[in-house]
C-alpha positions in Angstrom: 89.7 -74.4 -51.0 92.4 -73.7 -53.7 93.6 -70.3 -54.3 92.0 -70.4 -57.7 88.5 -71.0 -56.3 89.1 -68.4 -53.6 89.9 -65.9 -56.3 86.7 -66.8 -58.3 84.5 -66.5 -55.2 86.0 -63.1 -54.4 85.3 -61.8 -57.9 81.7 -63.1 -57.8 81.0 -61.4 -54.4 82.4 -58.1 -55.7 80.2 -58.3 -58.8 77.2 -58.9 -56.7 77.8 -55.8 -54.6 78.2 -53.8 -57.8 74.8 -55.0 -59.1 73.1 -54.1 -55.8 74.6 -50.6 -55.8 73.3 -49.9 -59.3 69.7 -51.1 -58.7 66.9 -48.5 -58.2 65.9 -47.7 -54.7 62.9 -49.7 -53.4 59.6 -47.7 -53.0 58.9 -47.6 -49.2 55.7 -49.0 -48.0 53.6 -46.1 -46.7 52.8 -46.1 -43.1 49.2 -46.3 -42.0 48.2 -42.9 -40.6 45.4 -43.1 -38.0 43.4 -39.9 -38.0 41.9 -38.9 -34.7 38.5 -37.2 -35.0 37.1 -35.4 -32.0 33.3 -36.0 -31.7 31.5 -33.6 -29.4 29.5 -35.4 -26.7 26.4 -33.7 -25.4 26.4 -33.8 -21.7 23.8 -32.4 -19.3 25.5 -30.3 -16.7 23.5 -28.9 -13.9 24.7 -25.5 -13.1 23.4 -23.7 -10.0 22.6 -20.1 -11.1 21.3 -17.5 -8.7 18.8 -15.4 -10.7 19.1 -11.7 -10.8 16.1 -10.3 -8.8 13.7 -8.4 -11.0 12.3 -5.5 -9.1 8.6 -5.5 -8.8 6.7 -2.5 -10.2 5.7 -0.3 -7.3 2.1 -0.7 -6.3 -0.2 2.3 -6.4 -0.7 4.3 -3.3 -3.0 7.0 -2.1 -6.7 7.5 -1.6 -9.6 6.8 -3.9 -13.3 7.5 -3.5 -15.9 5.0 -4.8 -19.6 5.8 -5.4 -22.3 3.2 -5.4 -25.4 1.8 -3.7 -25.5 -0.4 -0.6 -26.8 -3.6 -2.3 -23.7 -3.8 -4.5 -20.9 -2.2 -2.4 -21.8 -2.9 1.3 -23.9 -6.1 0.9 -21.7 -7.6 -1.8 -18.3 -6.1 -2.2 -17.7 -5.6 1.5 -19.7 -8.5 2.9 -18.0 -11.0 0.6 -14.5 -10.0 1.9 -13.3 -8.8 -1.5 -12.7 -5.2 -0.2 -10.7 -6.6 2.6 -8.7 -8.8 0.1 -8.0 -5.7 -2.0 -6.8 -3.8 1.0 -4.5 -6.7 2.0 -2.9 -6.7 -1.4 -2.8 -2.9 -1.7 -2.2 -1.7 1.9 -1.2 1.7 0.8 -4.4 2.5 -1.0 -7.1 4.0 1.2 -10.7 3.3 -0.1 -13.5 5.6 0.9 -16.9 4.4 -0.1 -19.7 6.9 -0.5 -23.2 5.2 -0.5 -25.5 6.8 -3.0 -28.9 5.4 -4.2 -28.9 4.8 -8.0 -31.1 7.9 -8.4 -28.5 10.0 -6.5 -25.7 8.5 -8.7 -27.5 9.4 -11.8 -28.1 12.9 -10.6 -24.6 13.7 -9.3 -22.4 11.9 -11.7 -23.4 13.6 -15.0 -23.3 17.0 -13.2 -19.7 16.3 -12.1 -18.7 15.0 -15.5 -20.1 18.1 -17.2 -18.6 20.5 -14.6 -15.2 18.8 -14.8 -15.0 18.5 -11.0 -16.6 16.7 -8.1 -16.6 13.2 -9.6 -15.3 10.2 -7.6 -12.3 8.1 -8.6 -14.5 5.1 -9.3 -18.3 4.9 -9.8 -20.8 2.1 -10.1 -23.2 2.5 -13.1 -26.0 0.3 -14.2 -25.8 -0.9 -17.8 -29.0 1.0 -18.7 -27.2 4.3 -18.0 -23.7 3.4 -19.1 -23.9 4.5 -22.8 -25.3 7.8 -21.8 -22.2 8.6 -19.8 -19.8 7.2 -22.3 -21.3 9.5 -25.0 -21.5 12.4 -22.5 -17.7 12.3 -22.1 -15.5 12.7 -19.1 -14.7 9.0 -18.5 -11.2 7.6 -18.5 -10.3 5.6 -21.7 -9.6 2.1 -20.5 -9.1 0.5 -23.9 -5.6 -0.9 -23.2 -6.4 -2.0 -19.7 -9.6 -3.9 -20.6 -8.0 -5.6 -23.7 -7.2 -8.8 -21.8 -10.9 -9.1 -20.8 -12.7 -8.5 -24.1 -12.8 -12.2 -25.1 -13.6 -13.5 -21.6 -16.5 -11.4 -20.6 -20.1 -11.5 -22.0 -19.8 -10.2 -25.5 -23.0 -8.1 -25.5 -21.8 -6.2 -22.4 -19.1 -4.4 -24.3 -21.5 -2.6 -26.7 -22.7 0.0 -24.2 -19.1 0.5 -22.9 -17.6 1.4 -26.3 -17.5 4.6 -28.4 -15.4 5.1 -31.6 -13.4 1.9 -30.9 -12.5 2.9 -27.3 -13.8 1.3 -24.1 -14.7 3.2 -20.9 -15.9 0.6 -18.4 -15.3 -2.9 -17.0 -18.5 -5.0 -16.6 -19.4 -6.5 -13.2 -22.6 -8.6 -13.5 -25.1 -9.4 -16.2 -28.9 -9.8 -16.1 -29.9 -13.0 -18.0 -33.7 -13.2 -18.1 -35.5 -16.4 -17.1 -39.0 -17.4 -16.1 -39.6 -18.0 -12.4 -42.7 -19.9 -11.6 -44.6 -21.2 -8.5 -44.7 -24.9 -8.5 -47.7 -24.9 -6.2 -49.7 -22.7 -8.6 -49.0 -25.1 -11.5 -49.9 -28.1 -9.4 -53.2 -26.4 -8.2 -54.1 -25.9 -11.9 -53.5 -29.6 -12.5 -50.3 -28.9 -14.6 -46.9 -30.5 -14.3 -44.5 -28.5 -12.2 -41.0 -29.9 -13.1 -38.8 -27.4 -14.9 -38.6 -29.4 -18.2 -42.4 -29.7 -18.5 -43.0 -26.1 -17.6 -40.3 -25.0 -20.0 -42.2 -26.8 -22.8 -45.5 -25.3 -21.8 -44.1 -21.8 -22.0 -41.7 -22.3 -24.9 -43.4 -19.5 -26.9 -45.4 -16.5 -26.0 -48.5 -18.1 -27.6 -48.0 -21.3 -25.5 -47.4 -19.1 -22.4 -50.6 -17.3 -23.1 -52.5 -20.6 -23.2 -50.8 -21.9 -20.0 -51.8 -18.7 -18.2 -55.4 -19.1 -19.3 -55.5 -22.6 -17.9 -54.0 -21.4 -14.6 -56.5 -18.6 -14.3 -59.4 -20.7 -15.2 -58.5 -23.5 -12.8 -57.2 -21.5 -9.8 -58.1 -17.8 -10.3 -54.4 -17.0 -9.9 -53.0 -14.3 -12.1 -50.1 -15.3 -14.3 -47.9 -12.3 -13.8 -48.0 -8.7 -12.8 -48.3 -6.1 -15.7 -49.5 -2.7 -14.6 -51.3 -0.6 -17.1 -51.4 3.0 -15.9 -47.8 3.2 -14.7 -46.2 0.7 -16.9 -42.5 1.5 -17.5 -41.8 -0.9 -20.3 -39.5 -3.3 -18.4 -41.2 -6.5 -19.6 -41.7 -5.1 -23.1 -38.0 -4.4 -23.4 -37.1 -8.0 -22.5 -39.5 -9.3 -25.1 -37.8 -7.0 -27.7 -34.3 -7.9 -26.6 -34.6 -11.6 -27.1 -35.4 -10.8 -30.8 -32.5 -8.4 -31.2 -35.0 -5.5 -31.5 -35.2 -2.3 -29.5 -35.8 1.4 -29.7 -33.2 2.0 -32.4 -31.0 0.1 -34.8 -27.6 -0.2 -33.1 -25.8 -0.3 -36.4 -27.4 2.7 -38.1 -29.0 4.6 -35.2 -32.3 4.6 -36.9 -35.3 4.9 -34.5 -37.3 1.6 -34.7 -39.9 2.3 -32.0 -42.8 2.1 -34.5 -41.5 -0.8 -36.5 -44.0 -3.6 -37.3 -42.0 -5.9 -35.1 -42.2 -3.6 -32.1 -45.9 -3.0 -32.7 -46.5 -6.8 -32.8 -44.8 -7.3 -29.4 -47.0 -4.7 -27.8 -50.1 -6.2 -29.3 -49.0 -9.6 -28.0 -49.1 -8.2 -24.4 -52.5 -6.8 -25.2 -53.9 -10.3 -25.4 -52.9 -10.9 -21.8 -54.6 -7.7 -20.6 -57.7 -8.5 -22.6 -58.1 -11.9 -21.1 -57.4 -10.5 -17.6 -54.4 -12.8 -17.1 -52.2 -10.2 -15.4 -52.6 -8.5 -12.0 -52.3 -4.7 -12.0 -49.7 -4.6 -9.3 -46.7 -2.3 -10.0 -43.3 -3.9 -9.8 -41.3 -2.9 -6.6 -44.4 -1.9 -4.8 -46.0 -3.5 -1.7 -48.9 -5.3 -3.6 -46.4 -6.8 -6.0 -44.3 -8.1 -3.1 -47.4 -9.5 -1.5 -48.3 -11.5 -4.7 -44.8 -13.0 -4.8 -44.8 -14.0 -1.2 -48.4 -15.2 -0.9 -49.1 -18.8 0.0 -52.8 -18.6 -0.6 -53.1 -16.4 -3.8 -49.6 -16.6 -5.4 -48.7 -15.0 -8.7 -48.0 -18.0 -11.0 -44.9 -16.7 -12.9 -42.4 -13.9 -13.1 -40.2 -13.1 -16.2 -37.2 -11.4 -14.7 -33.3 -11.4 -14.6 -31.2 -13.8 -12.5 -30.6 -11.2 -9.8 -34.2 -11.7 -8.8 -33.1 -15.0 -7.3 -31.4 -13.5 -4.3 -34.2 -10.9 -3.8 -36.8 -13.6 -3.6 -34.8 -15.7 -1.2 -33.6 -12.9 1.1 -36.4 -10.3 1.5 -39.3 -10.5 -0.9 -40.6 -14.1 -0.4 -38.3 -16.0 2.0 -41.4 -17.9 3.3 -41.9 -19.6 -0.1 -38.8 -21.7 -0.1 -39.2 -24.9 -2.1 -42.2 -23.6 -4.0 -40.3 -22.0 -6.9 -38.8 -23.3 -10.1 -36.9 -21.7 -13.0 -37.0 -22.3 -16.7 -36.3 -20.3 -19.9 -38.4 -17.3 -20.9 -40.9 -17.7 -23.8 -39.6 -17.2 -27.3 -41.4 -15.4 -30.1 -41.4 -18.5 -32.2 -40.8 -22.2 -31.5 -37.0 -22.9 -31.6 -36.2 -19.2 -31.3 -34.0 -17.4 -28.8 -35.1 -17.6 -25.2 -32.6 -15.2 -23.8 -32.7 -11.5 -23.0 -31.0 -9.1 -20.6 -32.4 -6.9 -17.8 -30.0 -4.8 -15.8 -26.3 -5.5 -15.0 -23.7 -3.1 -13.7 -20.2 -1.8 -14.4 -17.4 0.3 -12.9 -16.2 3.5 -14.6 -13.3 5.8 -13.8 -13.9 9.5 -14.4 -11.1 11.4 -16.1 -11.0 13.7 -13.2 -9.4 11.1 -10.9 -6.0 12.2 -9.6 -5.1 8.6 -8.9 -5.9 6.6 -12.0 -3.5 3.7 -11.2 -5.0 3.1 -7.8 -8.6 3.4 -9.3 -7.8 0.8 -12.0 -6.1 -1.5 -9.4 -9.4 -1.4 -7.5 -11.6 -2.0 -10.5 -9.4 -4.8 -11.9 -9.1 -6.6 -8.6 -12.8 -6.6 -7.9 -14.1 -7.4 -11.4 -11.3 -8.9 -13.4 -10.2 -11.6 -11.0 -12.0 -14.9 -10.9 -11.6 -15.3 -7.2 -13.1 -11.9 -6.5 -16.1 -12.4 -8.8 -16.8 -15.8 -7.3 -16.7 -14.6 -3.8 -19.2 -11.8 -4.6 -21.4 -14.2 -6.6 -21.5 -16.7 -3.7 -23.3 -14.2 -1.5 -25.2 -12.1 -4.0 -26.3 -14.3 -6.9 -25.2 -11.6 -9.3 -24.1 -13.5 -12.4 -20.5 -12.4 -13.2 -19.9 -11.0 -16.7 -16.5 -12.8 -16.4 -17.1 -16.1 -18.2 -14.1 -17.9 -16.6 -16.1 -18.3 -13.5 -18.8 -20.5 -15.1 -16.9 -23.7 -14.5 -16.8 -23.3 -10.8 -18.7 -25.6 -8.4 -21.0 -22.7 -7.5 -22.6 -23.2 -10.9 -23.3 -26.9 -10.3 -25.1 -26.8 -6.9 -28.8 -27.4 -6.3 -30.8 -24.7 -4.5 -33.2 -25.7 -1.8 -35.2 -22.5 -2.3 -35.9 -23.8 -5.8 -36.7 -27.3 -4.6 -33.2 -28.5 -5.2 -33.0 -27.3 -8.8 -29.7 -26.1 -10.2 -30.8 -22.7 -11.3 -27.3 -21.2 -11.8 -26.6 -23.5 -14.7 -29.6 -22.1 -16.5 -28.5 -18.5 -15.8 -25.0 -19.3 -17.3 -26.6 -21.0 -20.3 -28.9 -18.0 -20.9 -26.3 -15.3 -20.6 -24.2 -17.0 -23.4 -27.2 -16.6 -25.8 -28.2 -13.0 -25.2 -28.2 -11.1 -28.5 -27.2 -7.6 -29.1 -30.2 -5.3 -29.1 -31.0 -1.6 -29.4 -32.4 -1.1 -25.9 -29.8 0.6 -23.8 -28.0 3.4 -25.5 -27.0 7.0 -25.2 -30.6 8.2 -25.2 -32.2 5.3 -23.4 -33.9 7.3 -20.6 -35.6 9.6 -23.1 -36.6 6.8 -25.4 -37.9 4.6 -22.5 -39.9 7.6 -21.2 -41.7 8.0 -24.5 -42.4 4.3 -25.0 -43.6 3.9 -21.4 -46.3 6.5 -22.0 -47.2 4.8 -25.3 -47.6 1.5 -23.5 -49.8 3.1 -20.9 -52.0 4.7 -23.5 -52.4 1.4 -25.3 -53.0 -0.6 -22.1 -55.7 1.8 -20.9 -57.4 1.9 -24.3 -56.5 5.4 -25.3 -54.8 4.4 -28.5 -54.0 1.4 -30.6 -50.5 -0.1 -30.4 -49.7 1.4 -33.8 -50.9 4.8 -32.9 -49.3 4.9 -29.5 -45.9 3.7 -30.7 -46.1 6.0 -33.8 -46.5 9.0 -31.6 -43.7 7.9 -29.3 -41.4 7.4 -32.3 -42.3 10.9 -33.7 -41.5 12.4 -30.3 -38.2 10.6 -30.1 -37.1 11.6 -33.6 -37.9 15.2 -32.9 -35.9 15.1 -29.7 -32.9 13.7 -31.6 -32.9 16.4 -34.3 
C-alpha cells in the first residue's frame, strides 16, 4: 500500500471513531426479573398434646333419709339393684330408708312440712297428693334441676308438680289406664277374645254397655266391680279424665263438679247399675280379689291403670295366667280419646333437708337415668314417666300371662295420649270425699245425679271460700 492510501485509511478510521463517540448511548435491554411468591401450603401435622386434667366436681357426701312404702322402695328400688348401683357411684352417701305406708306418709309429711322440722331428705308421694304438698309449701324448689327432664317426661305429669312457674318434684311412674279383660269370659259368651276384636266391641261406653249385657245374658258373669255404698269415685275419675274434665277447671280454678258433662258421666254409670251388670265388690277387698282370680265365675273386665299388670300376675290372680287380654279403655264417643290416668308417683325433697346435693343426687340417679328406670320397670311393671325408655326391648316383648300379647306397647301408646284434667289438685282429697258421697247417694237411689253432684259442688265451693 502507498503512503498516500495509508494516510487516507488512517483519516477514515479516525473519523469513524469520532462519529461513534458522538452517537447517543444505546438503551439497555431490561433484564427479566423473576418474582418469587411464597404460597402457604396447608399441611396436617399431628401433635401429641397431653390434656390438662379437669378436676371432677366433688361428689356429695353424708347421710340422707328416704320415706316411702315397701312396694316401691323395697320391692322395686332395692330389688332391682338400683339402690346398690347408686351406692356404688356415691359410696360416701349413706341412705336410710324408712318404710311408711301411704297413709302414714300422708299423715306425717304434712305435719313435718307445717312444723318446719321432722321431714326426711327425700319422700315418695303419689300423684294424687302431690299438688296438695306443693301448695302447702315446704318443698325444695327443683326448677333448675328438673329443666333437662321437662321435655322427656310425660307432659301431663308436670302439672301437679308446678306452682307459679316453679317445679317441686321429679316424676317416677305414670298410670295409663287400659281395659283388662278375661278371654275365657268373652269366649264363654260366644264373643271374640282377641285384643283387636275386643277393642272394637268396647270402643265407646255405649258399646261397652252392650257388650257387658251380652256377657251377663250368656254367662251370668258380671262385667266389672262397681260398689254402690262405699264407692270412692276411682272409675268415675278415669271416665272424666279421658275427656279432660274433672272436679275443677285447671286454668281458672272454677269448680266443675256439677257441670252437665260430669252429671252425664255419672248417669252413664247408672245404666250399668240399673241393668245389674256390675258386682258390688269393693276394690282392694277380698271379694274383689276373688272375682279377679276366679276360674269358674270370673269378672269379665277391669278398667284400671298399667300397674295392675304386676298385681294380677304376682299376688291377686297368678293362677289365671294366659286368660287375660288388654285393650284400650272405652271412649265417650267413637274416635275419641281412650286414655286416662290413675295413680303414679314422684320424689320430693323437703326444704328442711340439710343435704340437698345428696338428696338430689339420689332422686336424679333413680328417676332421671334411663338405665335405672328400665331396671325398676323390668321387675315392677311401673311405666316410667321418662319417655326415653319407651324404645327399649322391654316394650317389645310378649307376656305369657296375657297369652303372649305385647301389653307394654299399649301402655306406652296410652300414656302419650293422656290429656290434662282437673282431677288431682291442691284440694283433691276434699273434693274426692264430697264427690264419693254424691256417687254413693246416687247409686243407692237417694238422689238423682244432678241433685247429688249439685250438693257436692255446693259443699266444695263453701269449703274453698
